[in-house]
Backbone bond lengths (Angstrom), bond angles and torsions (degrees), N, CA, C in turn:
res aa  C-N    CA-C-N  psi(-1)  N-CA   C-N-CA  omega(-1)  CA-C   N-CA-C  phi
1 M - - - 1.458 - - 1.526 110.49 -
2 K 1.332 117.53 -45.10 1.451 121.79 -179.97 1.529 110.52 -62.31
3 K 1.313 117.28 -39.06 1.461 122.86 179.50 1.542 109.94 -65.21
4 N 1.320 117.65 -43.54 1.470 121.64 178.80 1.530 111.44 -64.45
5 L 1.326 116.55 -39.23 1.460 120.63 178.31 1.528 110.41 -64.39
6 L 1.347 116.80 -44.12 1.459 121.53 178.97 1.540 110.58 -62.10
7 I 1.322 117.12 -43.41 1.469 121.44 178.19 1.533 109.95 -62.20
8 S 1.314 117.29 -42.02 1.473 121.04 179.58 1.520 111.62 -63.20
9 V 1.323 117.45 -44.12 1.462 121.61 179.81 1.529 110.07 -65.04
10 L 1.332 117.18 -46.32 1.462 120.67 179.06 1.529 111.53 -62.48
11 F 1.329 116.50 -43.08 1.463 120.21 178.76 1.527 110.55 -61.65
12 T 1.322 116.79 -40.87 1.463 120.99 178.41 1.536 110.41 -63.28
13 L 1.322 117.43 -44.31 1.460 120.54 179.54 1.527 111.75 -65.12
14 V 1.328 116.68 -45.36 1.465 120.60 -179.65 1.524 111.01 -63.12
15 T 1.324 118.65 -46.93 1.469 120.41 -179.02 1.533 111.14 -68.41
16 T 1.332 117.33 -32.58 1.462 119.77 177.15 1.524 110.69 -64.70
17 V 1.322 116.84 -46.11 1.465 120.82 178.78 1.528 110.25 -66.63
18 L 1.324 116.41 -45.74 1.467 120.64 -177.48 1.528 111.95 -65.81
19 L 1.346 117.04 -51.85 1.465 120.94 -174.18 1.531 113.93 -90.33
20 G 1.315 117.22 -19.72 1.461 120.13 -178.08 1.512 114.00 -99.40
21 I 1.336 117.36 -17.96 1.464 120.07 -178.41 1.534 111.35 -125.28
22 I 1.317 116.84 -59.40 1.466 120.46 -173.98 1.526 111.95 -65.43
23 Y 1.330 118.09 -51.76 1.459 120.94 -178.46 1.528 112.22 -58.92
24 P 1.349 120.24 -49.15 1.467 118.91 178.28 1.538 113.36 -61.05
25 L 1.331 117.47 -36.76 1.461 119.54 178.10 1.523 111.61 -66.20
26 V 1.323 117.27 -41.29 1.468 121.08 178.80 1.532 110.42 -64.72
27 V 1.320 117.34 -46.96 1.466 120.94 -179.53 1.528 110.12 -63.85
28 T 1.321 118.33 -42.36 1.457 121.78 178.22 1.524 110.66 -63.52
29 G 1.330 116.58 -42.61 1.466 120.65 178.04 1.520 111.94 -62.08
30 I 1.325 116.93 -44.39 1.471 120.61 178.01 1.529 110.32 -63.00
31 A 1.330 116.84 -43.39 1.471 120.50 179.62 1.522 111.05 -62.09
32 Q 1.331 117.46 -40.56 1.460 120.91 179.87 1.522 111.96 -65.09
33 V 1.326 116.62 -33.22 1.463 120.79 -179.41 1.525 111.28 -82.06
34 V 1.337 117.47 -46.75 1.458 121.79 -173.63 1.529 112.48 -83.40
35 F 1.340 117.78 -40.99 1.470 122.62 -177.14 1.534 110.61 -129.85
36 P 1.324 119.51 62.85 1.475 119.77 -174.31 1.527 114.14 -61.80
37 K 1.317 117.53 -39.36 1.469 120.28 -178.87 1.526 110.61 -63.46
38 Q 1.335 117.17 -48.71 1.462 121.64 -179.08 1.532 110.94 -67.42
39 A 1.325 117.22 -38.90 1.470 120.66 -178.21 1.518 112.21 -65.33
40 N 1.319 116.44 -22.53 1.458 120.16 -179.22 1.520 112.92 -104.38
41 G 1.317 118.06 18.03 1.455 122.36 172.24 1.509 116.08 89.35
42 E 1.315 118.84 10.49 1.473 122.68 -179.80 1.526 111.36 48.49
43 L 1.327 115.07 50.51 1.463 120.80 -178.48 1.523 110.85 -69.98
44 I 1.330 115.43 147.07 1.463 121.99 -179.29 1.524 107.91 -115.28
45 K 1.336 115.15 125.94 1.463 120.93 176.60 1.523 108.94 -117.47
46 V 1.311 115.77 142.81 1.452 122.26 171.42 1.522 104.78 -117.53
47 G 1.316 115.08 108.79 1.459 119.51 -170.90 1.520 107.48 68.69
48 D 1.327 116.10 -125.62 1.465 120.97 177.80 1.523 112.19 -99.77
49 K 1.338 116.50 2.87 1.462 120.36 -174.57 1.525 111.08 -98.15
50 L 1.327 116.43 128.25 1.462 122.64 175.10 1.530 107.85 -77.19
51 V 1.347 116.71 122.08 1.461 119.44 -176.42 1.525 113.45 -112.05
52 G 1.317 117.81 -10.38 1.458 119.25 179.27 1.507 112.19 158.66
53 S 1.318 114.47 -161.20 1.455 122.87 -179.06 1.524 108.90 -136.49
54 H 1.326 115.48 148.49 1.465 119.75 174.79 1.530 110.68 -66.95
55 L 1.334 117.09 -17.06 1.461 121.31 -170.99 1.521 114.66 -100.29
56 I 1.334 118.11 -15.79 1.467 120.84 -174.98 1.520 109.60 -124.32
57 G 1.319 115.82 126.12 1.458 120.88 179.45 1.513 111.51 -70.51
58 Q 1.312 115.62 164.01 1.457 121.86 175.36 1.519 108.79 -149.23
59 P 1.323 116.81 156.60 1.463 118.68 -176.32 1.529 112.14 -78.27
60 F 1.307 115.65 141.32 1.460 123.28 170.64 1.524 105.39 -127.38
61 T 1.315 117.23 126.63 1.461 119.61 -176.83 1.519 113.38 -121.95
62 A 1.319 118.16 -15.72 1.467 120.26 -179.70 1.527 109.45 -67.68
63 P 1.327 118.09 142.41 1.460 120.95 -176.37 1.532 114.40 -62.35
64 G 1.323 118.48 -24.34 1.457 121.17 -178.19 1.512 114.37 -85.14
65 Y 1.319 116.89 8.20 1.456 121.63 179.98 1.526 110.13 -119.78
66 F 1.310 115.30 154.35 1.464 119.67 171.17 1.519 106.95 -73.42
67 W 1.314 115.92 135.83 1.457 121.21 -178.66 1.522 109.61 -92.64
68 S 1.317 115.17 143.51 1.460 122.01 176.57 1.508 109.53 -78.98
69 R 1.331 115.67 170.93 1.456 118.04 174.16 1.521 108.84 -75.11
70 P 1.324 118.54 156.94 1.468 120.73 -179.10 1.530 111.56 -60.33
71 S 1.320 115.52 156.91 1.458 120.89 -179.77 1.524 110.64 -125.18
72 A 1.325 115.45 140.09 1.464 121.16 175.13 1.526 110.63 -107.39
73 A 1.335 117.44 8.81 1.468 121.39 -176.69 1.523 110.28 -81.49
74 G 1.307 116.57 114.12 1.457 121.22 -179.21 1.509 111.60 76.80
75 T 1.317 116.03 177.70 1.461 119.97 -176.23 1.526 112.16 -73.52
76 A 1.326 118.05 -31.39 1.465 120.62 -179.81 1.524 111.84 -102.82
77 G 1.321 117.96 -3.06 1.455 121.32 -178.54 1.518 112.19 87.31
78 Y 1.310 115.54 155.39 1.464 124.18 177.80 1.525 113.29 58.43
79 D 1.316 118.08 26.49 1.461 122.30 177.74 1.526 108.37 -91.27
80 P 1.347 118.55 108.82 1.465 119.41 -176.29 1.523 113.76 -63.62
81 T 1.330 117.39 -20.94 1.464 118.46 177.49 1.521 111.63 -81.20
82 G 1.318 117.07 -12.87 1.467 121.49 179.54 1.511 111.52 -115.86
83 S 1.312 116.60 32.89 1.464 121.34 -175.39 1.521 111.46 -62.31
84 S 1.317 114.78 119.64 1.464 120.76 174.70 1.519 108.61 -177.87
85 G 1.293 114.61 160.80 1.454 119.53 172.01 1.515 108.93 -81.96
86 S 1.299 116.65 178.38 1.466 119.62 -179.55 1.519 111.71 -80.25
87 N 1.338 117.16 -21.67 1.465 123.00 -176.65 1.523 112.61 59.27
88 L 1.321 116.69 24.51 1.451 120.75 177.10 1.520 108.76 -92.42
89 G 1.334 116.00 133.93 1.454 121.20 -179.68 1.518 111.81 -76.76
90 P 1.318 117.63 165.20 1.461 121.43 -175.07 1.529 114.15 -63.88
91 T 1.310 118.31 -17.58 1.467 119.87 178.56 1.527 112.07 -102.07
92 N 1.319 118.17 4.45 1.456 122.34 -179.23 1.531 109.85 -71.27
93 K 1.337 116.63 128.44 1.462 121.42 -176.76 1.524 112.10 -61.30
94 A 1.324 118.42 -38.01 1.466 120.66 179.73 1.529 110.77 -63.15
95 L 1.320 117.22 -41.17 1.462 120.50 178.19 1.530 110.48 -67.08
96 I 1.318 116.58 -45.18 1.465 120.49 179.84 1.526 110.44 -60.28
97 D 1.336 117.26 -43.10 1.466 120.82 179.15 1.527 111.50 -64.46
98 R 1.334 117.50 -41.61 1.459 121.21 -179.93 1.530 110.94 -65.39
99 V 1.334 116.52 -44.31 1.469 120.36 178.82 1.528 110.20 -63.90
100 N 1.326 116.75 -43.39 1.479 119.97 178.50 1.529 111.43 -61.63
101 A 1.332 116.88 -39.09 1.469 120.15 177.74 1.528 110.37 -64.88
102 S 1.328 116.81 -40.07 1.470 120.37 177.51 1.523 110.70 -64.34
103 V 1.315 116.89 -41.53 1.472 120.90 178.31 1.529 109.72 -62.40
104 Q 1.331 117.10 -43.77 1.465 120.88 179.69 1.530 111.53 -62.00
105 Q 1.333 116.81 -34.89 1.456 121.30 179.00 1.528 110.92 -73.32
106 L 1.327 117.57 -39.69 1.464 121.45 -174.07 1.518 114.17 -82.98
107 Q 1.311 118.32 -35.49 1.467 121.04 -173.09 1.524 113.73 -55.78
108 P 1.333 119.45 -42.47 1.481 118.42 179.59 1.535 113.47 -65.68
109 T 1.339 118.26 -19.48 1.463 119.80 -178.21 1.519 112.21 -76.71
110 N 1.335 117.46 -19.61 1.465 121.77 178.04 1.534 107.15 -154.31
111 P 1.336 117.47 71.63 1.468 121.65 -173.80 1.526 112.80 -58.09
112 G 1.318 115.17 142.55 1.456 121.55 175.93 1.515 115.02 78.53
113 T 1.319 117.70 -1.27 1.465 121.29 179.81 1.529 108.86 -104.69
114 P 1.326 117.90 131.64 1.465 119.34 177.96 1.532 111.39 -61.02
115 I 1.313 116.35 138.95 1.463 121.90 -179.19 1.522 108.73 -87.74
116 P 1.328 117.98 125.44 1.468 120.11 177.34 1.530 110.83 -62.18
117 A 1.306 115.96 143.67 1.474 121.54 -175.12 1.516 113.06 -58.25
118 D 1.340 118.00 -36.12 1.464 117.99 -175.66 1.530 113.21 -72.84
119 L 1.318 119.01 -8.16 1.463 119.89 174.15 1.521 112.64 -85.34
120 V 1.339 117.01 -11.05 1.462 119.69 -179.78 1.527 112.71 -122.71
121 T 1.327 117.56 -1.00 1.465 121.13 178.86 1.520 109.99 -122.51
122 T 1.313 115.75 151.70 1.462 120.33 179.68 1.525 110.28 -88.90
123 S 1.329 115.20 159.62 1.465 119.61 175.49 1.521 108.81 -85.47
124 G 1.312 116.17 173.13 1.466 120.79 -179.44 1.512 112.71 -62.30
125 S 1.326 117.95 -35.55 1.463 120.72 -179.41 1.521 112.01 -90.99
126 G 1.331 116.66 -22.63 1.457 120.40 -174.56 1.513 112.36 79.91
127 L 1.351 117.38 3.26 1.461 121.28 -175.94 1.521 112.83 -123.40
128 D 1.312 117.68 17.64 1.456 121.43 -174.47 1.531 110.40 -61.36
129 P 1.353 117.53 121.89 1.465 119.93 -179.55 1.528 113.21 -83.69
130 H 1.326 117.41 -1.85 1.460 121.64 -174.12 1.524 112.50 -112.81
131 I 1.329 114.04 155.52 1.451 121.74 167.28 1.527 106.46 -125.51
132 S 1.297 116.12 164.43 1.464 119.82 178.20 1.529 109.32 -75.05
133 P 1.331 117.71 157.09 1.465 119.59 173.85 1.535 111.98 -56.83
134 A 1.335 117.46 -33.20 1.465 120.57 177.73 1.530 110.80 -64.58
135 S 1.325 117.35 -38.27 1.465 120.57 177.93 1.525 111.16 -67.72
136 A 1.318 116.30 -37.94 1.464 119.44 176.34 1.529 110.01 -65.64
137 E 1.333 116.51 -44.00 1.469 120.88 179.53 1.529 110.63 -60.64
138 F 1.322 117.59 -39.56 1.466 121.57 178.65 1.532 110.54 -59.18
139 Q 1.321 117.78 -33.79 1.456 122.14 -174.95 1.530 114.13 -89.97
140 V 1.332 117.23 -9.95 1.472 121.06 -176.60 1.528 112.52 -54.33
141 P 1.342 121.00 -49.76 1.476 119.37 -177.40 1.531 112.82 -58.81
142 R 1.324 117.28 -42.15 1.475 120.75 -179.33 1.524 110.47 -64.79
143 V 1.320 117.29 -48.10 1.465 120.93 -177.62 1.524 110.38 -64.79
144 A 1.319 117.43 -43.70 1.469 121.02 -180.00 1.527 110.94 -60.71
145 K 1.327 116.50 -44.26 1.460 120.66 -179.26 1.529 110.80 -63.69
146 E 1.336 117.28 -46.09 1.464 121.96 -177.75 1.528 112.42 -66.00
147 R 1.313 116.67 -32.18 1.472 120.61 -177.90 1.523 112.97 -95.36
148 G 1.333 116.88 -4.08 1.454 119.61 -178.89 1.522 112.17 67.56
149 M 1.316 116.36 35.37 1.464 122.23 -179.90 1.522 108.95 -112.29
150 S 1.315 115.93 162.89 1.457 118.70 173.49 1.532 108.33 -78.61
151 E 1.315 115.90 149.82 1.465 119.73 177.65 1.531 110.36 -61.40
152 Q 1.320 116.45 -33.61 1.469 120.68 179.57 1.533 110.36 -62.86
153 D 1.335 117.96 -41.65 1.471 120.67 178.83 1.521 111.25 -66.47
154 V 1.327 116.72 -39.14 1.465 120.01 178.68 1.532 109.60 -67.47
155 R 1.321 117.20 -41.04 1.477 120.58 177.40 1.530 111.16 -61.73
156 A 1.328 116.73 -36.95 1.470 120.12 177.74 1.525 110.55 -63.36
157 L 1.340 117.62 -38.88 1.468 120.33 176.23 1.521 111.41 -66.60
158 V 1.318 116.04 -40.56 1.470 119.60 177.32 1.522 109.65 -61.11
159 A 1.325 117.06 -44.64 1.472 120.66 179.61 1.519 110.76 -62.18
160 K 1.331 117.13 -38.58 1.463 121.39 178.77 1.532 111.26 -62.46
161 H 1.323 116.29 -33.54 1.474 120.51 -176.36 1.532 113.34 -99.34
162 T 1.314 117.29 6.59 1.459 120.06 178.39 1.523 109.05 -84.16
163 L 1.315 114.55 122.22 1.467 121.30 178.27 1.523 108.60 -99.29
164 G 1.313 116.68 137.12 1.465 120.68 177.90 1.520 111.16 -78.29
165 R 1.307 115.16 -172.59 1.460 120.42 177.84 1.526 109.79 -63.07
166 Q 1.317 115.53 141.88 1.454 119.65 178.77 1.527 109.27 -66.41
167 F 1.326 116.26 131.47 1.469 123.80 -177.18 1.528 111.79 58.65
168 G 1.335 117.05 16.52 1.453 120.99 177.23 1.517 115.63 83.59
169 F 1.346 118.46 -6.90 1.465 119.29 -177.85 1.525 114.54 -144.65
170 L 1.317 119.42 -9.32 1.475 120.98 -178.90 1.524 110.70 -96.49
171 G 1.306 116.94 133.21 1.454 122.11 175.79 1.511 113.15 72.59
172 E 1.309 114.36 -159.31 1.461 121.98 -178.49 1.522 108.73 -126.28
173 A 1.316 116.27 166.51 1.466 120.85 174.41 1.524 107.88 -61.65
174 R 1.335 115.84 149.36 1.453 119.77 -175.33 1.525 110.23 -153.70
175 V 1.333 115.22 161.94 1.455 122.35 179.46 1.523 107.58 -128.72
176 N 1.338 117.57 124.87 1.460 121.17 176.92 1.529 107.82 -77.96
177 V 1.315 116.75 117.04 1.467 122.72 -173.17 1.530 111.52 -66.67
178 L 1.316 118.15 -43.27 1.464 120.47 -178.55 1.532 110.60 -64.43
179 D 1.323 117.34 -45.81 1.469 120.19 178.31 1.526 111.09 -58.80
180 L 1.324 116.46 -44.68 1.457 121.19 -179.50 1.527 110.85 -62.70
181 N 1.331 117.05 -46.26 1.462 120.35 -179.26 1.530 112.07 -66.23
182 L 1.330 117.41 -37.03 1.460 119.71 176.98 1.521 111.03 -65.18
183 D 1.325 116.62 -39.80 1.456 120.61 177.77 1.532 110.42 -65.50
184 L 1.322 116.93 -39.56 1.472 120.49 175.91 1.523 110.67 -59.54
185 D 1.337 116.78 -45.76 1.467 120.32 179.67 1.523 111.54 -63.71
186 A 1.327 117.07 -37.60 1.468 120.16 -179.04 1.526 111.44 -70.09
187 L 1.341 116.26 -41.50 1.467 119.48 -174.82 1.530 114.06 -87.04
188 H 1.331 115.89 -32.37 1.471 119.09 -176.77 1.532 108.47 -149.84
189 P 1.337 117.04 80.67 1.478 119.77 -177.32 1.523 112.06 -59.22
190 M 1.316 114.87 155.60 1.470 120.95 178.01 1.528 108.70 -60.07
191 R 1.342 115.42 143.38 1.475 120.39 179.73 1.498 111.25 -71.45
């Protein structure tokens, strides 16, 4: 019995050091060398100022910017420490009211055009940095008007920032909202 207890304690210590310290350090070291940008959160800087991450969405509310999809993460949304979906079912009154409010806000910006679902629904994490190309297209007239640009020029920027399916078959086409808005600011700043 004493021998089995000693073996159990030693095994616990060895696996704790091996799997809790050495393995994470090795994997982190490899990630820093092979994928440094991804390992550090794909942060985006403009000059010396940190403006966001390619991986985490953020709210944009000004009319001259493309708007992200709604977020249920945290009480104010887009809180990476509160990442989660709303977990509200399709018949839940709170979800229906929130979606209806989003529709009421969006419809006047492009009357008569169907609103893409991802502009009125949250993602599973609540932090999705992307919108669908259809959601970007829905917003083109508003952004072009606010920035004094032609819709064709804004569509060209959207096309430039549209990413296809990962590896050609995973997921759907998507547009990173922060990248698109930063490019808009660089090429045609707000008046």
